[in-house]
C-alpha positions in Angstrom: 15.9 8.7 0.6 15.1 5.5 2.3 12.3 4.4 4.6 11.1 1.4 6.7 7.4 0.6 6.9 6.2 -1.5 9.8 3.7 -3.9 8.5 4.4 -7.2 10.3 1.8 -6.9 13.0 -1.2 -9.3 13.4 -3.7 -6.5 13.2 -5.8 -8.1 16.0 -7.7 -4.9 16.7 -8.8 -4.8 13.0 -10.5 -8.1 13.1 -12.6 -9.4 11.3 -10.9 -7.4 8.5 -7.6 -9.2 9.2 -9.0 -12.7 9.6 -7.8 -13.6 6.1 -5.5 -10.8 5.1 -2.7 -8.7 6.6 -3.5 -5.2 7.9 -1.3 -3.7 5.2 -3.9 -4.9 2.6 -7.0 -3.6 4.4 -8.7 -1.0 2.2 -9.6 2.6 2.9 -11.8 4.2 0.3 -10.7 1.6 -2.2 -7.0 1.8 -1.5 -4.9 -0.4 0.7 -3.1 0.9 3.7 0.2 -0.1 2.0 -0.7 1.8 -1.1 -1.5 4.9 0.8 1.7 4.7 2.9 4.0 3.9 -0.1 2.5 6.6 -2.3 2.9 9.2 0.5 6.5 8.2 1.0 7.2 8.4 -2.7 5.7 11.9 -2.8 8.5 13.0 -0.5 11.2 11.5 -2.6 11.5 8.1 -1.0 12.5 5.6 -3.6 13.9 2.8 -1.5 11.8 1.0 1.2 12.2 -2.0 3.4 9.0 -3.6 4.6 8.8 -6.0 7.5 6.2 -8.8 7.1 4.9 -11.7 9.1 1.1 -12.1 9.1 0.0 -13.4 5.6 3.4 -12.3 4.3 3.0 -14.0 0.9 -0.1 -11.9 0.2 1.9 -8.8 0.7 4.7 -9.9 -1.6 2.2 -11.0 -4.3 0.5 -7.6 -4.0 3.8 -5.7 -4.4 4.7 -7.8 -7.4 1.3 -7.2 -9.0 1.8 -3.5 -8.6 5.4 -3.4 -9.8 6.5 -2.4 -6.3 4.8 1.0 -6.9 7.8 2.1 -8.9 10.2 1.8 -5.9 12.9 -0.5 -4.8 11.2 -2.5 -2.1 13.1 -5.0 0.1 11.3 -7.5 2.4 12.3 -8.2 5.9 10.4 -11.4 6.8 10.0 -12.1 10.5 9.3 -15.7 11.3 8.7 -14.5 14.9 7.4 -11.0 15.5 10.3 -8.8 16.6 8.4 -5.7 17.6 9.4 -2.3 16.5 13.0 -2.3 17.9 13.8 -5.8 16.8 12.2 -5.3 13.4 14.2 -2.1 12.9 17.5 -3.8 14.0 16.9 -6.7 11.6 16.6 -4.3 8.8 19.9 -2.4 9.7 21.7 -3.9 6.6 19.4 -1.9 4.3 20.3 1.4 5.9 24.0 0.6 6.3 24.6 -0.3 2.6 27.7 1.4 1.2 27.2 4.8 -0.3 25.8 8.2 0.6 22.6 6.8 2.1 24.5 5.1 4.9 25.0 8.5 6.4 21.6 9.9 5.7 18.6 9.7 8.1 15.6 7.6 7.1 11.9 7.6 7.7 10.1 4.9 9.8 6.4 4.8 9.3 3.6 2.5 10.6 1.5 1.1 7.9 -1.7 1.7 9.9 -1.2 5.4 10.3 -2.9 7.9 8.0 -1.5 11.5 8.2 -0.3 14.5 6.2 2.5 15.3 8.7 5.2 17.1 6.6 8.0 14.5 6.4 10.3 17.0 4.6 10.0 19.4 7.5 10.6 16.6 9.9 13.8 15.6 8.1 15.0 19.2 8.1 14.3 19.5 11.8 16.2 16.3 12.5 19.2 17.4 10.5 19.3 20.9 12.0 19.4 19.4 15.5 21.7 16.6 14.7 19.2 14.2 16.3 19.6 10.5 16.7 15.9 10.1 16.4 13.0 12.5 15.9 9.5 11.5 16.8 6.3 13.0 15.4 4.1 13.8 18.4 0.9 15.6 19.1 -1.1 17.0 21.9 -4.0 14.5 22.1 -5.3 11.8 24.4 -3.3 8.6 24.6 -2.9 5.8 27.1 0.9 5.8 26.6 2.2 9.4 26.6 5.8 10.3 26.1 7.4 13.0 28.2 9.6 15.7 26.8 11.5 18.5 28.6 11.5 22.2 27.7 14.1 21.5 25.0 12.0 18.9 23.3 14.2 16.0 24.5 12.6 12.7 25.4 12.9 12.3 29.2 10.3 9.7 30.1 7.0 8.0 29.6 3.8 7.1 31.5 2.8 3.5 31.5 0.2 1.2 33.0 -3.2 1.8 34.6 -1.7 3.8 37.4 0.2 6.0 34.9 3.5 5.3 36.5 6.3 7.4 35.2 9.5 5.8 33.8 12.2 8.4 33.6 15.2 8.6 31.2 16.2 11.5 33.4 14.3 13.7 35.8 12.9 17.0 34.3 10.5 19.7 35.3 8.4 20.9 33.7 7.5 18.2 31.2 5.1 18.1 28.3 3.0 15.0 27.8 2.6 14.1 24.1 1.3 11.3 22.0 3.6 9.5 19.6 2.3 9.2 16.1 4.1 6.2 14.7 6.3 8.3 12.4 10.0 8.9 13.2 13.2 10.0 11.5 16.2 8.0 12.5 19.9 8.3 11.8 21.7 5.1 10.8 24.3 5.6 13.6 21.6 4.3 16.0 22.4 0.8 15.0 25.8 1.0 16.8 23.8 1.8 20.0 21.3 -1.0 19.9 22.7 -4.0 21.9 19.2 -5.3 22.5 18.6 -8.7 20.9 15.5 -10.5 19.6 12.1 -8.9 20.0 12.0 -5.5 21.7 10.2 -2.2 21.4 12.0 0.8 20.2 10.6 3.2 22.8 12.4 1.7 25.8 15.6 1.8 23.6 14.9 5.5 22.9 14.5 6.1 26.6 17.8 4.4 27.3 19.6 6.4 24.6 18.1 9.6 26.0 19.4 8.7 29.4 22.8 8.3 27.8 22.6 11.9 26.4 21.6 11.1 22.9 19.2 13.5 21.1 15.8 11.9 20.9 13.6 14.8 20.0 10.0 15.7 19.6 8.7 17.1 16.4 5.4 18.8 17.4 2.9 17.9 14.6 -0.2 19.6 15.9 -2.2 21.1 13.1 -1.6 18.1 10.8 -4.1 15.4 10.1 -3.4 12.1 11.8 -5.4 9.0 12.4 -4.6 5.6 13.8 -6.3 2.9 11.7 -6.2 0.2 14.3 -9.9 -0.7 14.4 -12.7 -1.2 11.9 -14.4 2.0 13.1 -11.2 4.0 12.4 -11.3 2.7 8.8 -14.9 4.0 8.5 -13.9 7.3 10.0 -11.0 7.7 7.7 -13.2 7.0 4.7 -15.5 9.8 5.7 -12.5 12.1 6.1 -11.3 11.3 2.6 -14.8 11.6 1.1 -15.3 15.0 2.7 -11.8 16.3 1.8 -10.6 16.5 5.5 -7.8 14.2 4.4 -6.7 14.9 0.8 -5.5 11.4 -0.2 -2.6 11.5 -2.7 
């Protein structure tokens, strides 16, 4: 199975930890975020990964070489200009469309600054059973950018801005407001439906695809551990979780 790890961001919220290194190499309990993410993916049978890089990109490539790519095939998608999640994913399309069986299999997309024990195998089964184009791990928790799903778990909108304005893919009632966890399962056929060019976010693309009738589904991940590692305080909190066994690091 294949995966993409988003690791190209500047990590501005993590400063000063990212003043002289990429966020992927920030340490949590003695292990880098990249180590934790790749090890977790490998535990689910992922052996091929593409990693987008930008900020201190050479440090990441040197780190991977020093660690023998963690026993995986790892390709690098170097972004001279940040392409955001949608543009970054589209630039890496070649990796998922290579000839062979994997070109028809879904793949995992995982933010490098997310720590969780969400069951990726269960997510993949759910994705396949529902023939989804994309499956998003979501939770019932506070967020400034909630996604909206109808009673069938189909993405139908989002709330954005200080006034919490609603952007609809299609009208629905009732809706459930859920927080996206930065982990998704995506089918390679999505690349034929991404006319967007340059830098763009994947979420508006998902909304457009949902409006066109594509299955962009919620995988409710309540009950699993999840933490965003976007700020230095989050790193400290995660280290306490690991030390106390709340998060059983692999």
